[in-house]
Steps between C-alpha positions, in 0.01 A plus 500: 500500500473864609169544691463852359548397138204584277396279211292627207294336228367689200136417422271596211420866420782656702419333831783381723481275803757557771556298813708558810518158663132395514337839430367552145470838332349565161632809322322659207639763268280809490508878483452678834477856629806598705466771766776681681520788751818708527512806726122547485487463121303207366579323177265259324646301212259292299550190281817378678592141412523276808471146621218481753454218751145367473496384862640813671476784247871572543650666194845431358675731252787423263817707558445682169149595611630640830757706313233639268274583798788699653560682172132596472493639853827697474456630139249770603315453172147623459262222612236347273235643731469646851240382748361650821449259785365536853725433800363353826656457843455149635518618861208745473 
């Protein structure tokens, strides 16, 4: 058996349990907010479908979702809304 092989089990209501050897992870399907910074420009994309690990908060995206995220960023369409946000320097 490959020690890096991951096993998954689908549970009720879109939950999935994954294990790598003895470690268990529970993944739930939910919509998340995806943020990205490119060359000083910030993008916030809401309602993105993802699998989220209950134990770690790590988010996993389907390949089709990643492709759509890339399209949204590179299309230069007018956003649903624009927000202003403060920027802080951790070192100061």
